[in-house]
TIDREN-647467 format. One record per residue: residue in one letter; x, z, y negated of N, C-alpha, C, O, CB in turn; residue number from 1. Coordinates in steps of 0.1 Angstrom, whole numbers. Glycine has a CB too. Layout:
<sites>
residu=A, n_px=X, n_pz=Z, n_py=Y, ca_px=X, ca_pz=Z, ca_py=Y, c_px=X, c_pz=Z, c_py=Y, o_px=X, o_pz=Z, o_py=Y, cb_px=X, cb_pz=Z, cb_py=Y, num=NUM
...
</sites>
This chain:
<sites>
residu=M, n_px=-114, n_pz=217, n_py=521, ca_px=-115, ca_pz=219, ca_py=507, c_px=-127, c_pz=214, c_py=500, o_px=-130, o_pz=202, o_py=501, cb_px=-106, cb_pz=213, cb_py=502, num=1
residu=T, n_px=-133, n_pz=223, n_py=493, ca_px=-147, ca_pz=221, ca_py=489, c_px=-148, c_pz=219, c_py=473, o_px=-158, o_pz=216, o_py=466, cb_px=-156, cb_pz=235, cb_py=494, num=2
residu=G, n_px=-135, n_pz=221, n_py=467, ca_px=-134, ca_pz=220, ca_py=453, c_px=-134, c_pz=201, c_py=453, o_px=-132, o_pz=192, o_py=461, cb_px=-117, cb_pz=230, cb_py=446, num=3
residu=T, n_px=-136, n_pz=201, n_py=437, ca_px=-134, ca_pz=189, ca_py=430, c_px=-121, c_pz=189, c_py=421, o_px=-117, o_pz=199, o_py=417, cb_px=-146, cb_pz=185, cb_py=422, num=4
residu=A, n_px=-115, n_pz=176, n_py=419, ca_px=-110, ca_pz=177, ca_py=406, c_px=-115, c_pz=178, c_py=394, o_px=-125, o_pz=171, o_py=394, cb_px=-104, cb_pz=171, cb_py=405, num=5
residu=S, n_px=-113, n_pz=182, n_py=385, ca_px=-116, ca_pz=181, ca_py=369, c_px=-110, c_pz=175, c_py=363, o_px=-98, o_pz=174, o_py=362, cb_px=-116, cb_pz=192, cb_py=362, num=6
residu=K, n_px=-124, n_pz=164, n_py=354, ca_px=-114, ca_pz=157, ca_py=349, c_px=-110, c_pz=161, c_py=334, o_px=-116, o_pz=171, o_py=328, cb_px=-118, cb_pz=143, cb_py=350, num=7
residu=P, n_px=-102, n_pz=155, n_py=329, ca_px=-97, ca_pz=165, ca_py=313, c_px=-107, c_pz=160, c_py=302, o_px=-109, o_pz=148, o_py=302, cb_px=-79, cb_pz=162, cb_py=306, num=8
residu=A, n_px=-112, n_pz=168, n_py=293, ca_px=-117, ca_pz=172, ca_py=286, c_px=-110, c_pz=161, c_py=274, o_px=-101, o_pz=164, o_py=267, cb_px=-117, cb_pz=186, cb_py=287, num=9
residu=T, n_px=-116, n_pz=148, n_py=274, ca_px=-112, ca_pz=139, ca_py=263, c_px=-122, c_pz=136, c_py=254, o_px=-133, o_pz=133, o_py=259, cb_px=-107, cb_pz=126, cb_py=268, num=10
residu=G, n_px=-120, n_pz=135, n_py=237, ca_px=-130, ca_pz=130, ca_py=229, c_px=-125, c_pz=116, c_py=227, o_px=-116, o_pz=110, o_py=233, cb_px=-130, cb_pz=138, cb_py=216, num=11
residu=E, n_px=-135, n_pz=109, n_py=219, ca_px=-132, ca_pz=99, ca_py=213, c_px=-120, c_pz=94, c_py=203, o_px=-115, o_pz=102, o_py=195, cb_px=-141, cb_pz=98, cb_py=210, num=12
residu=P, n_px=-116, n_pz=84, n_py=204, ca_px=-105, ca_pz=81, ca_py=193, c_px=-110, c_pz=78, c_py=183, o_px=-121, o_pz=72, o_py=183, cb_px=-95, cb_pz=71, cb_py=195, num=13
residu=K, n_px=-103, n_pz=80, n_py=170, ca_px=-105, ca_pz=82, ca_py=158, c_px=-96, c_pz=75, c_py=149, o_px=-85, o_pz=80, o_py=148, cb_px=-106, cb_pz=95, cb_py=157, num=14
residu=V, n_px=-99, n_pz=66, n_py=143, ca_px=-84, ca_pz=56, ca_py=136, c_px=-85, c_pz=65, c_py=122, o_px=-95, o_pz=64, o_py=115, cb_px=-87, cb_pz=33, cb_py=133, num=15
residu=L, n_px=-76, n_pz=72, n_py=121, ca_px=-72, ca_pz=77, ca_py=107, c_px=-61, c_pz=66, c_py=96, o_px=-61, o_pz=68, o_py=84, cb_px=-64, cb_pz=91, cb_py=112, num=16
residu=D, n_px=-56, n_pz=59, n_py=100, ca_px=-50, ca_pz=49, ca_py=87, c_px=-47, c_pz=37, c_py=98, o_px=-50, o_pz=39, o_py=110, cb_px=-34, cb_pz=56, cb_py=76, num=17
residu=N, n_px=-42, n_pz=28, n_py=93, ca_px=-35, ca_pz=15, ca_py=94, c_px=-27, c_pz=10, c_py=87, o_px=-30, o_pz=14, o_py=75, cb_px=-41, cb_pz=7, cb_py=96, num=18
residu=Y, n_px=-18, n_pz=3, n_py=88, ca_px=-9, ca_pz=-4, ca_py=83, c_px=-5, c_pz=-19, c_py=87, o_px=-12, o_pz=-24, o_py=96, cb_px=0, cb_pz=3, cb_py=86, num=19
residu=E, n_px=6, n_pz=-29, n_py=81, ca_px=8, ca_pz=-38, ca_py=83, c_px=21, c_pz=-39, c_py=83, o_px=28, o_pz=-35, o_py=74, cb_px=3, cb_pz=-45, cb_py=76, num=20
residu=C, n_px=27, n_pz=-46, n_py=98, ca_px=39, ca_pz=-46, ca_py=100, c_px=45, c_pz=-59, c_py=103, o_px=38, o_pz=-69, o_py=101, cb_px=40, cb_pz=-38, cb_py=109, num=21
residu=F, n_px=60, n_pz=-61, n_py=108, ca_px=60, ca_pz=-72, ca_py=110, c_px=55, c_pz=-78, c_py=126, o_px=55, o_pz=-90, o_py=128, cb_px=72, cb_pz=-75, cb_py=106, num=22
residu=E, n_px=52, n_pz=-69, n_py=134, ca_px=40, ca_pz=-71, ca_py=146, c_px=27, c_pz=-75, c_py=141, o_px=20, o_pz=-83, o_py=147, cb_px=38, cb_pz=-58, cb_py=155, num=23
residu=G, n_px=22, n_pz=-70, n_py=130, ca_px=6, ca_pz=-74, ca_py=126, c_px=3, c_pz=-60, c_py=123, o_px=10, o_pz=-51, o_py=121, cb_px=-5, cb_pz=-81, cb_py=138, num=24
residu=S, n_px=-11, n_pz=-61, n_py=123, ca_px=-18, ca_pz=-45, ca_py=121, c_px=-14, c_pz=-35, c_py=130, o_px=-10, o_pz=-39, o_py=141, cb_px=-35, cb_pz=-45, cb_py=123, num=25
residu=R, n_px=-14, n_pz=-22, n_py=126, ca_px=-15, ca_pz=-12, ca_py=136, c_px=-20, c_pz=-3, c_py=133, o_px=-19, o_pz=-3, o_py=121, cb_px=-6, cb_pz=-9, cb_py=142, num=26
residu=K, n_px=-25, n_pz=10, n_py=139, ca_px=-35, ca_pz=18, ca_py=135, c_px=-28, c_pz=33, c_py=138, o_px=-18, o_pz=32, o_py=146, cb_px=-49, cb_pz=15, cb_py=142, num=27
residu=L, n_px=-31, n_pz=46, n_py=134, ca_px=-28, ca_pz=58, ca_py=135, c_px=-39, c_pz=60, c_py=142, o_px=-50, o_pz=57, o_py=136, cb_px=-25, cb_pz=65, cb_py=123, num=28
residu=V, n_px=-40, n_pz=67, n_py=156, ca_px=-54, ca_pz=72, ca_py=160, c_px=-53, c_pz=83, c_py=164, o_px=-43, o_pz=85, o_py=172, cb_px=-62, cb_pz=65, cb_py=169, num=29
residu=A, n_px=-63, n_pz=93, n_py=162, ca_px=-63, ca_pz=107, ca_py=166, c_px=-73, c_pz=110, c_py=180, o_px=-84, o_pz=105, o_py=180, cb_px=-68, cb_pz=117, cb_py=154, num=30
residu=Q, n_px=-69, n_pz=116, n_py=189, ca_px=-79, ca_pz=123, ca_py=201, c_px=-76, c_pz=134, c_py=206, o_px=-66, o_pz=138, o_py=211, cb_px=-79, cb_pz=116, cb_py=213, num=31
residu=R, n_px=-87, n_pz=141, n_py=206, ca_px=-85, ca_pz=152, ca_py=213, c_px=-85, c_pz=152, c_py=230, o_px=-93, o_pz=146, o_py=237, cb_px=-96, cb_pz=161, cb_py=209, num=32
residu=I, n_px=-75, n_pz=159, n_py=234, ca_px=-71, ca_pz=157, ca_py=248, c_px=-71, c_pz=173, c_py=253, o_px=-63, o_pz=180, o_py=247, cb_px=-55, cb_pz=149, cb_py=248, num=33
residu=N, n_px=-80, n_pz=178, n_py=262, ca_px=-76, ca_pz=192, ca_py=265, c_px=-76, c_pz=200, c_py=251, o_px=-67, o_pz=209, o_py=251, cb_px=-62, cb_pz=191, cb_py=273, num=34
residu=G, n_px=-83, n_pz=199, n_py=240, ca_px=-83, ca_pz=210, ca_py=231, c_px=-73, c_pz=206, c_py=221, o_px=-73, o_pz=211, o_py=209, cb_px=-81, cb_pz=223, cb_py=237, num=35
residu=K, n_px=-64, n_pz=197, n_py=226, ca_px=-53, ca_pz=196, ca_py=217, c_px=-53, c_pz=182, c_py=209, o_px=-53, o_pz=173, o_py=218, cb_px=-40, cb_pz=198, cb_py=226, num=36
residu=V, n_px=-53, n_pz=178, n_py=199, ca_px=-51, ca_pz=167, ca_py=190, c_px=-37, c_pz=158, c_py=193, o_px=-26, o_pz=163, o_py=192, cb_px=-52, cb_pz=172, cb_py=174, num=37
residu=A, n_px=-40, n_pz=147, n_py=197, ca_px=-25, ca_pz=136, ca_py=198, c_px=-29, c_pz=131, c_py=189, o_px=-40, o_pz=130, o_py=185, cb_px=-22, cb_pz=126, cb_py=211, num=38
residu=L, n_px=-18, n_pz=124, n_py=182, ca_px=-16, ca_pz=113, ca_py=171, c_px=-8, c_pz=103, c_py=177, o_px=3, o_pz=106, o_py=181, cb_px=-10, cb_pz=117, cb_py=158, num=39
residu=S, n_px=-13, n_pz=89, n_py=178, ca_px=-10, ca_pz=78, ca_py=187, c_px=-8, c_pz=65, c_py=174, o_px=-18, o_pz=62, o_py=166, cb_px=-24, cb_pz=77, cb_py=201, num=40
residu=D, n_px=6, n_pz=56, n_py=172, ca_px=5, ca_pz=45, ca_py=168, c_px=4, c_pz=35, c_py=178, o_px=12, o_pz=33, o_py=187, cb_px=13, cb_pz=43, cb_py=161, num=41
residu=V, n_px=-8, n_pz=29, n_py=176, ca_px=-11, ca_pz=17, ca_py=185, c_px=-15, c_pz=3, c_py=180, o_px=-22, o_pz=3, o_py=171, cb_px=-22, cb_pz=21, cb_py=192, num=42
residu=P, n_px=-12, n_pz=-7, n_py=184, ca_px=-16, ca_pz=-23, ca_py=174, c_px=-31, c_pz=-21, c_py=180, o_px=-37, o_pz=-15, o_py=189, cb_px=-6, cb_pz=-45, cb_py=180, num=43
residu=A, n_px=-34, n_pz=-31, n_py=165, ca_px=-49, ca_pz=-31, ca_py=164, c_px=-51, c_pz=-45, c_py=176, o_px=-63, o_pz=-46, o_py=180, cb_px=-54, cb_pz=-35, cb_py=146, num=44
residu=G, n_px=-42, n_pz=-52, n_py=179, ca_px=-48, ca_pz=-62, ca_py=187, c_px=-45, c_pz=-58, c_py=201, o_px=-40, o_pz=-47, o_py=203, cb_px=-43, cb_pz=-76, cb_py=184, num=45
residu=E, n_px=-48, n_pz=-69, n_py=211, ca_px=-44, ca_pz=-69, ca_py=223, c_px=-27, c_pz=-64, c_py=229, o_px=-24, o_pz=-59, o_py=240, cb_px=-48, cb_pz=-82, cb_py=225, num=46
residu=R, n_px=-18, n_pz=-66, n_py=220, ca_px=-4, ca_pz=-68, ca_py=224, c_px=2, c_pz=-57, c_py=212, o_px=-3, o_pz=-54, o_py=201, cb_px=2, cb_pz=-87, cb_py=223, num=47
residu=G, n_px=17, n_pz=-52, n_py=219, ca_px=23, ca_pz=-43, ca_py=212, c_px=23, c_pz=-31, c_py=222, o_px=16, o_pz=-29, o_py=231, cb_px=17, cb_pz=-41, cb_py=198, num=48
residu=K, n_px=34, n_pz=-23, n_py=217, ca_px=39, ca_pz=-10, ca_py=220, c_px=25, c_pz=-3, c_py=216, o_px=17, o_pz=-6, o_py=207, cb_px=54, cb_pz=-6, cb_py=211, num=49
residu=V, n_px=24, n_pz=8, n_py=227, ca_px=20, ca_pz=25, ca_py=220, c_px=31, c_pz=34, c_py=220, o_px=40, o_pz=36, o_py=228, cb_px=8, cb_pz=35, cb_py=229, num=50
residu=Y, n_px=27, n_pz=41, n_py=202, ca_px=39, ca_pz=53, ca_py=204, c_px=28, c_pz=65, c_py=203, o_px=17, o_pz=64, o_py=198, cb_px=54, cb_pz=54, cb_py=190, num=51
residu=L, n_px=35, n_pz=75, n_py=210, ca_px=30, ca_pz=87, ca_py=208, c_px=37, c_pz=96, c_py=196, o_px=48, o_pz=102, o_py=197, cb_px=30, cb_pz=92, cb_py=221, num=52
residu=V, n_px=31, n_pz=96, n_py=188, ca_px=36, ca_pz=102, ca_py=174, c_px=35, c_pz=120, c_py=174, o_px=45, o_pz=126, o_py=170, cb_px=25, cb_pz=96, cb_py=160, num=53
residu=E, n_px=27, n_pz=125, n_py=176, ca_px=29, ca_pz=139, ca_py=177, c_px=19, c_pz=143, c_py=190, o_px=7, o_pz=138, o_py=190, cb_px=25, cb_pz=146, cb_py=161, num=54
residu=R, n_px=21, n_pz=149, n_py=199, ca_px=15, ca_pz=153, ca_py=211, c_px=4, c_pz=166, c_py=206, o_px=-7, o_pz=165, o_py=211, cb_px=28, cb_pz=156, cb_py=222, num=55
residu=H, n_px=5, n_pz=174, n_py=201, ca_px=-1, ca_pz=187, ca_py=196, c_px=-1, c_pz=189, c_py=184, o_px=8, o_pz=198, o_py=181, cb_px=3, cb_pz=196, cb_py=201, num=56
residu=V, n_px=-10, n_pz=184, n_py=172, ca_px=-13, ca_pz=190, ca_py=159, c_px=-18, c_pz=202, c_py=158, o_px=-30, o_pz=202, o_py=162, cb_px=-20, cb_pz=182, cb_py=153, num=57
residu=P, n_px=-13, n_pz=213, n_py=154, ca_px=-18, ca_pz=225, ca_py=154, c_px=-31, c_pz=224, c_py=146, o_px=-40, o_pz=230, o_py=150, cb_px=-7, cb_pz=234, cb_py=149, num=58
residu=G, n_px=-34, n_pz=215, n_py=133, ca_px=-45, ca_pz=220, ca_py=124, c_px=-46, c_pz=206, c_py=115, o_px=-36, o_pz=198, o_py=115, cb_px=-42, cb_pz=235, cb_py=115, num=59
residu=L, n_px=-55, n_pz=204, n_py=109, ca_px=-62, ca_pz=193, ca_py=98, c_px=-50, c_pz=193, c_py=90, o_px=-44, o_pz=182, o_py=90, cb_px=-77, cb_pz=198, cb_py=89, num=60
residu=D, n_px=-44, n_pz=202, n_py=81, ca_px=-36, ca_pz=203, ca_py=72, c_px=-22, c_pz=193, c_py=76, o_px=-15, o_pz=184, o_py=70, cb_px=-34, cb_pz=218, cb_py=70, num=61
residu=E, n_px=-22, n_pz=199, n_py=85, ca_px=-6, ca_pz=193, ca_py=94, c_px=-10, c_pz=176, c_py=99, o_px=-1, o_pz=167, o_py=97, cb_px=0, cb_pz=205, cb_py=112, num=62
residu=L, n_px=-20, n_pz=174, n_py=104, ca_px=-26, ca_pz=160, ca_py=108, c_px=-25, c_pz=152, c_py=94, o_px=-20, o_pz=141, o_py=93, cb_px=-42, cb_pz=162, cb_py=114, num=63
residu=N, n_px=-31, n_pz=158, n_py=86, ca_px=-30, ca_pz=149, ca_py=76, c_px=-20, c_pz=144, c_py=67, o_px=-20, o_pz=133, o_py=61, cb_px=-36, cb_pz=153, cb_py=71, num=64
residu=G, n_px=-10, n_pz=155, n_py=67, ca_px=5, ca_pz=150, ca_py=64, c_px=11, c_pz=144, c_py=72, o_px=16, o_pz=133, o_py=68, cb_px=12, cb_pz=159, cb_py=61, num=65
residu=I, n_px=15, n_pz=148, n_py=83, ca_px=18, ca_pz=135, ca_py=94, c_px=11, c_pz=123, c_py=92, o_px=18, o_pz=113, o_py=93, cb_px=15, cb_pz=139, cb_py=110, num=66
residu=V, n_px=-3, n_pz=121, n_py=90, ca_px=-7, ca_pz=105, ca_py=88, c_px=-2, c_pz=100, c_py=74, o_px=5, o_pz=90, o_py=74, cb_px=-23, cb_pz=101, cb_py=88, num=67
residu=N, n_px=-4, n_pz=107, n_py=66, ca_px=0, ca_pz=104, ca_py=50, c_px=15, c_pz=99, c_py=51, o_px=19, o_pz=88, o_py=49, cb_px=-2, cb_pz=119, cb_py=39, num=68
residu=D, n_px=24, n_pz=110, n_py=54, ca_px=42, ca_pz=103, ca_py=59, c_px=45, c_pz=95, c_py=67, o_px=56, o_pz=89, o_py=66, cb_px=52, cb_pz=111, cb_py=63, num=69
residu=Y, n_px=37, n_pz=93, n_py=78, ca_px=39, ca_pz=84, ca_py=86, c_px=38, c_pz=68, c_py=82, o_px=46, o_pz=59, o_py=83, cb_px=31, cb_pz=87, cb_py=94, num=70
residu=C, n_px=27, n_pz=68, n_py=77, ca_px=19, ca_pz=55, ca_py=72, c_px=27, c_pz=50, c_py=60, o_px=28, o_pz=38, o_py=58, cb_px=2, cb_pz=58, cb_py=68, num=71
residu=Q, n_px=35, n_pz=60, n_py=52, ca_px=42, ca_pz=56, ca_py=40, c_px=57, c_pz=51, c_py=45, o_px=64, o_pz=43, o_py=40, cb_px=41, cb_pz=69, cb_py=29, num=72
residu=L, n_px=61, n_pz=59, n_py=56, ca_px=75, ca_pz=54, ca_py=58, c_px=71, c_pz=39, c_py=67, o_px=77, o_pz=29, o_py=64, cb_px=86, cb_pz=66, cb_py=69, num=73
residu=A, n_px=61, n_pz=39, n_py=77, ca_px=58, ca_pz=24, ca_py=83, c_px=56, c_pz=15, c_py=73, o_px=54, o_pz=4, o_py=78, cb_px=47, cb_pz=23, cb_py=92, num=74
residu=R, n_px=54, n_pz=15, n_py=59, ca_px=50, ca_pz=8, ca_py=49, c_px=66, c_pz=1, c_py=43, o_px=71, o_pz=-10, o_py=40, cb_px=41, cb_pz=18, cb_py=39, num=75
residu=R, n_px=70, n_pz=14, n_py=42, ca_px=84, ca_pz=9, ca_py=37, c_px=92, c_pz=4, c_py=48, o_px=97, o_pz=-7, o_py=45, cb_px=92, cb_pz=21, cb_py=30, num=76
residu=L, n_px=95, n_pz=7, n_py=58, ca_px=98, ca_pz=0, ca_py=70, c_px=96, c_pz=-14, c_py=74, o_px=103, o_pz=-23, o_py=78, cb_px=94, cb_pz=7, cb_py=78, num=77
residu=G, n_px=84, n_pz=-13, n_py=71, ca_px=78, ca_pz=-30, ca_py=76, c_px=77, c_pz=-28, c_py=91, o_px=73, o_pz=-39, o_py=96, cb_px=91, cb_pz=-44, cb_py=72, num=78
residu=R, n_px=78, n_pz=-20, n_py=98, ca_px=77, ca_pz=-16, ca_py=113, c_px=74, c_pz=-3, c_py=115, o_px=74, o_pz=5, o_py=106, cb_px=90, cb_pz=-18, cb_py=120, num=79
residu=P, n_px=69, n_pz=2, n_py=132, ca_px=65, ca_pz=10, ca_py=135, c_px=78, c_pz=22, c_py=134, o_px=88, o_pz=20, o_py=141, cb_px=57, cb_pz=6, cb_py=147, num=80
residu=P, n_px=77, n_pz=32, n_py=128, ca_px=86, ca_pz=44, ca_py=125, c_px=90, c_pz=51, c_py=138, o_px=99, o_pz=60, o_py=139, cb_px=79, cb_pz=54, cb_py=114, num=81
residu=M, n_px=82, n_pz=45, n_py=150, ca_px=89, ca_pz=53, ca_py=163, c_px=97, c_pz=42, c_py=170, o_px=102, o_pz=44, o_py=181, cb_px=76, cb_pz=59, cb_py=175, num=82
residu=Q, n_px=98, n_pz=33, n_py=166, ca_px=105, ca_pz=20, ca_py=172, c_px=120, c_pz=28, c_py=176, o_px=124, o_pz=35, o_py=167, cb_px=108, cb_pz=4, cb_py=159, num=83
residu=R, n_px=126, n_pz=27, n_py=186, ca_px=136, ca_pz=34, ca_py=191, c_px=149, c_pz=27, c_py=181, o_px=159, o_pz=33, o_py=176, cb_px=137, cb_pz=33, cb_py=208, num=84
residu=D, n_px=147, n_pz=15, n_py=180, ca_px=160, ca_pz=9, ca_py=173, c_px=162, c_pz=11, c_py=159, o_px=172, o_pz=7, o_py=153, cb_px=161, cb_pz=-5, cb_py=175, num=85
residu=W, n_px=151, n_pz=20, n_py=153, ca_px=154, ca_pz=20, ca_py=139, c_px=161, c_pz=34, c_py=135, o_px=160, o_pz=37, o_py=123, cb_px=140, cb_pz=18, cb_py=131, num=86
residu=I, n_px=166, n_pz=39, n_py=143, ca_px=178, ca_pz=47, ca_py=142, c_px=191, c_pz=44, c_py=140, o_px=200, o_pz=51, o_py=134, cb_px=178, cb_pz=51, cb_py=152, num=87
residu=L, n_px=193, n_pz=31, n_py=147, ca_px=207, ca_pz=28, ca_py=147, c_px=208, c_pz=16, c_py=140, o_px=218, o_pz=10, o_py=141, cb_px=214, cb_pz=27, cb_py=160, num=88
residu=S, n_px=198, n_pz=10, n_py=131, ca_px=194, ca_pz=1, ca_py=122, c_px=202, c_pz=6, c_py=111, o_px=201, o_pz=18, o_py=108, cb_px=179, cb_pz=-1, cb_py=121, num=89
residu=K, n_px=211, n_pz=-3, n_py=103, ca_px=218, ca_pz=0, ca_py=90, c_px=207, c_pz=-6, c_py=79, o_px=202, o_pz=-17, o_py=81, cb_px=233, cb_pz=-9, cb_py=90, num=90
residu=S, n_px=204, n_pz=0, n_py=71, ca_px=196, ca_pz=-1, ca_py=57, c_px=204, c_pz=-3, c_py=42, o_px=197, o_pz=-4, o_py=32, cb_px=187, cb_pz=13, cb_py=55, num=91
</sites>
């Protein structure tokens, strides 16, 4: 075989918003991967889980809407909305 494996086209991550929660500071980060925009919720520091919020955001309007809604919910809950136990908690 003479072919080489190609690297996926990945853009630089861009912080779109941030919020505080019981874990500390977190960031909502967008990154273009193979032509598609992915949105992730990541800890601002070294420790904490990374959550994939949306794998393929279709456009800028959708991206802005998701970021706005997600961060509002995160601030209201005081935790990452993607945290799996939020569905089972009693409010």
